[in-house]
N, C-alpha and C positions, 0 to 999 in steps of 0.2 A: 831811359828805356826800361832798365832793370826795375827801377822804382815803380813804374807803372805797371809793369807786367806782374809783379808780385801781388799787389791788391787785387788785380783782376782775377789771378788765379785762385786766390782765397775766396773771392766771391762765388766763383763756380763751384768750389768745393762745398761752400755752405749751402748753395742751391740744391746741389746733388743730395747732400745730407737730409735736408727738409723733404725733398721728393721722396727718399727711401722711408723716412719715418711716416710720411702720410700714407705710403702704399702699406706699410705693416699694420698701421691702424685700420686702414680699410679691410685688410685681410682678416684681422681679428673681428671686425664688425660683422663681416660675412659669415665667418664661422660661428659666431654667436647667434646670429639670426637663424643659421641652418639648424643649430642644435636645438634652439627654441622651437623651431617649426617642427622638428621631429618629436620632441617632447609633446607638442600640442596633438600631433598626429596620433601618438601612442595613447594619450589621455583620452581622446575622442573614440579611439577604437575599443579601449576598455569600457567606456560608457555606453557605446552603441551595440557592442557584441560581447557582453560580459560572459554570457554562457559559453560562447565559443573559446574565449581566452582562458576561462576558468578550467575548461576541459582540457586545453593544451598544456597548461602548467600544473595540472594535477589538483587545482583548487576546486572544490565542489560548491563553493558558496553560491556562485552565479547560478549553477544548476538548481540549488535548493530554492533560490529567490525566484526562479521561473516556475516552480511547482506551485499548484493551487493549494490554498490552505486546507481544503478538504482532503486532497491526496496525501498530505503530510500528517494530518491529525485525526482524521475521522477513523475510529475502530469499525471493525466488521460487526454487522448485526446478526442475531440469530436467525438463520433461515430467512434472510431478507432477500434482496435482489442479487443477480449473479456477480455483480461487481463487488459485493460484500462490503460496500462503503455506506454505511447509515450512521445516524446520530446513535449514540448510546442510550440504553433505557433510562429514562429519566427518574424512575422510582422502583421500589421493589414490586408493586402490583403489576406494573408493566412488564417487568422482567419475568415474573412468574407466569403470566399470560403467555408470553412469547415462548417460555420454556414448555409450557403445556402444548401449544401449537407444535413446537419442534417434536415432541414425543409422538403426537398424532400423525404428523408428516411421515415419519419413519415406520410407524406401526401399520399405517394404512397403505403406503406405497409397498411394503413388504407383503401385506395380505394380497394386494392386487397381483404381483408377480408370482406369488405362489398359486393363486387361482388360475393364472395363465400358464402354469406348468413348468416354470423355470426348475432346472436340475443342478446337481453338483455343487460347487462353491456358493453360486448365487442363491440356492436354496437354503444351504446352512447359514449363510449371512441373513437372509430374510428371517428365518426362525430365531436367530440371535437377536436381531432387532426387536422383534415382537416381544420376546421374554424380557429383554434389559429395559426397553422403553416403557413396558407396562408396569414394571417395578418402580422405575423412576417416576411414573405418572401417580402411582399410589402414595409414595413418599411426599411428592410435591402437593398433592391434594390435602393431605393432613396439615401441612404447613399453611397452605392457603385457606383452609377453613378457620385455623386459629387467628388468622389475619382479617377474616371476613372478605376474602377475594374469591369470586367466581371464576373458575378457569374454564376456557373453551374446550369442547370435546370433539372437535373436527380440525381438518387440515386448514391451513391459511389459503387465501385466494391463489397465491402463486403456485402452491402445491396441487391444488385441485386442477389447475391448468396442466401442470406437469403429468398429473395422472391421466388426463385425457389424451396427452401425446403418447404416453407409455402403453395405453390400451390399443393402440394401432400397431404396436410392435409385437414380435414374438421370437422365440428360440434365443439364439445367442445375441441377436441385436437387442433384444429386450433385457437380457441378463447384462450386457455391457452398459446399457444406459442406466440401469438401476444402480450398478455399482459407481458409475461416474456420479450419479446424484448423491449417493451416500458420501462419497469423498467431499463434495462441495457443502453439503448440509453439515456434516460434522466438523469441518473445519471453522465454519460460521459459528456453530454452537460452542466449540471450544473457545474460540476467540472471545465470545460474548460472556461466557461464563468466568473466564479469567479476568475480564474488564470489570464485571459486576461484582466479583469477589473484593476488588479494591475500593468499590463505591459504597456497598451496602454496610450498614451498621447493624443489621439483623443478625443475631446469633444463629436462629434457626436456619436462615438462608445460607450463611457462611458455612455451616455444617453440610447442608444439603450440596452446595457446590463443591466443597472439598471431597465429599464422598463420591459425587457423580463424575467429577473431572477425569479421574483415571479411566472410568468406563468410557466415556466419550473418546478419550485418546486411544483406547484400544479399538474402538469402533473405526476411528480414522485410520490408524495404521493398517487395519485388516482391510479396509475398503480400498486403501491405495495399493496394497499387495494384490488383491483379487482383481481390481480394475485392469492390471497390467498383464493378467493371465488370461489364457484361453479358457472359456467356461466349459 
């Protein structure tokens, strides 16, 4: 009996060991599958919601990828649309014509508000615009004549429409609208001058831009200051 019982006991022990091994292997398989599934889920999440994940972990790559090419690279044009996003001037003649329009925009809008009787800081600012931009026009015209470029002598279409709107205003409302427009215009002008300074190879235009840029910066700073004050 003892001889029969011992082999039977060994058989039971071997079977139990095999079952335990099989269960452990199964557990490892399940854990591996679960880990793989989680990895797949994370990968898909990054692939389908890159901007959100980039924002969460501080990486801005996903956000940059979501931006349009224009919003990342387009410089602001001189007195262009209100968004300020236009293509850069393709050449020196185009830049000079745009700069001439810019001068006329400020000169004629300033004359308009003076005719309508603005006072105080708005009046002083308008007089400064007329003086400085008239001087800029004279200097630019001399360069343009050397290059055979004919400059415009009127506002651009956008500012003609702005002038029509401003004619309907008066008093402090007109003064505020004028100063706000000066901020918009001079920011665009400054951006365009800085951009064209890097593009042009013309020594005369480089000299003009270098000389004029500090004046435009002063106009911008003063416009910002006055636009936040009571007229």
